[in-house]
C-alpha positions, 0 to 999 in steps of 0.5 A: 487560648482560641477559647480566650481571643472569641470571648475577646472579640465578641466584648468588643463587639457588643462594645460597638453595638452599645455604640450602634444602639445608643445613635441608633436611638438619638437619630430617631428623634432627630436629635431631641433626647427628651423624646425617647421614653428611656436614656439613650444608654438604655438603647445601648445596652439593649442592642449590646445584651441582643449580640452579646447574650446570643453568641455567648449561648452559642459559644457555650453550646459549642464547647460542650457538644464539640469535644464529644463530637470530636472524639466519636469522630477520631474513636470510629476512624480507628481501626477495629482491632483497636477499639473492640471489646474495649471495656469503659475504662480501658476505652477512656484510657484509650481516649485519654491517650489520644488526648495526651498525645495531641497536647503533646504531653509527656505520659503518652504512647507515642512510638504508636502510629496509629495514636498519632494519626489519630491525635493528628486528626483531633488536632486538625479537627480543633482547628477545623472546629475553632474556625466554625465555631467563630464564624457561628458566633460572630453570626449570630451577633450580627444577627442580634445587632441587625435585630434589635438595631430595626426594634429601636423605636422613640416609644420604645420601652428600653429602660424597663426590657433592660432591666427585665433582661438584667434580672433574668440574668442575676436569677440564672447567675444564682441558681446555677451557683446553686446548683453547682453546688448541688453537683458537687455534693450529688457527685461526691456522695454518687461516688461514694457510694460506690466506694463504700460498696467495696470498702465497709464505711467502719473500716474506712472511719476507724480503720487505722491503716491507709495503703490504697496502692496496689500491693506487689506481693501477697504478703505486703501490708494491706495487699487488697488494700488498707483504707483505714482513714483515721491517719489522716485525718489525725494528720490533718487535725494536728497540722491544722491545730499547730497552724491555728495556734500560730494564726490566732494569736498572732492576726488577732492582737495584731488586729487589735492593734491596729485597729485599737492603738495604732497610728494612721501612718503606721497602720498604713503602711503595717497593714498593706504590709502583712497583708502581703503575706496571703500573696505569697505563692503557697509553693515559696512556704513550702521552699521555707518550709523543707529548706529552713524551718523544718532542719532549723526545728531538726537540729534545736530538738537535737541540740536541746533533747538529744533525740533524732527527729525526722526531716519532714515534721507536722510542727514545720508544716503546722507553723509556716502554714500558720504564718501563711493564715496569718493575714486572714484571722488579721486583715478580716478581725481588723475590719470587722473591730473597725465596725464596731459602732463607737457608741458602743465604745463611747459608752463604756468609757462614759461608766469609766472604764479603761480602753483594755477593758473597753476592748476586752468586755464591750468591743470583741464581744461585738465584734465576735460574730465577724471574727468567728467568721473570720476564723472559720475561714482560717481552719477552712484554708488551713484544712485545704492547704496541700503544698507546704504538706506535700514539701514540709510534711510528706506523704508518710500516713502515720498515726501520732500526735507527735509533732516531730514526726512525718504525717500527711493529710487528707488534702495531699491523699486526694491529689496522690490518688487523682494524680494521673490517669487512673481507673474510676472503678478501683477502690484506690481512686474512689477512695479519693472522693470518699475523703472528699465527702468527708472535708465536705460534712466538717466544713459543713459542720463548721459552717453551721457552729459558726452561724449559731454563734453569730446568731447568737451574739447578734442578738445582743449587739444588733 
């Protein structure tokens, strides 16, 4: 919250600097704007950039360095009897406990006076650091304002300078996006390699038992941990398959109707109403699945077939998830279909084709690349969904393709494994990164498949 206040203040300061720079440029030519090399707004942008960019850089550096400095100061002030001979994981847990206490979390040792004192010191140092940060950032902004204002002159090429700076910022933004992706991949690979040094790869990929928790008895199944991920992959595929069975037909047919058949008045009403489904929080869908859909399916199966089914099932989670991702398929497919040139439709009609034949044989093949992208987005959304699965399908690691039984998915297990304080040198915690790596590879393969389809059909219809 404190950081957002500084950022908002910095934006306001840069806006003031824009006004000052613009007025300064006009003043240097006595109000004759045509004597300036660039239009006055460029001088304002130049001043705002000199205020905002150095200040933001200072703010980012401060936010990166601040936690490490505070942690070092706090840990150095603790009694030696507490900090000596601690392993890396124990040191991290102690530091995390101090932060939890400082933040008022319920997951903290409130009865330890040393922890309480350290937490108070953390809060005090945070307040001092915030005041120093705000002052430093403001001083950097003032320095930038003075420097930019003094450099403004009629012959100054403000437009060229501003465009070069903006171009540089765009390049940096692109590099940040690329480096972030590489960082995610490298972190997943690094932790996954450590995991596979503890657990064989073939056991993880082909094992049929998933029980990563620490066993209470030696006789318990998976006493040393069972890390066969096949049940998780099977549950993920089952729920995703059910969701796509619901979302794809309904989404595509509604898109075709609204793009080709619906009247403008109905389309103006129906499309926003359909897209409202995308704005509903997933926890609401989870409540709906757990309290309405799952009991309805259980009662229907018991009355029609006479089978006792679980209150949590893959079918309930998949159906509700399919309803949730209908807008992803429908809205994107609708836009793609509307973007198909009317000349293709006119040519089809000119050859004597009916409306349905034109849609089936001309419009849909032309729109196929975009539709494939919409379906890929829907599949990714279904694979990554967690809340609906937790509330409607449960946490049971069950290797089955029966939609009436409880199952779990990869994303649910990742959340479960990383909940709370964890030691990142145990196979249980590291297995979450291995699961994340597998999901990344699956998504990457889906993207490659979609690109091949797009390239193949674009050769015919562009």
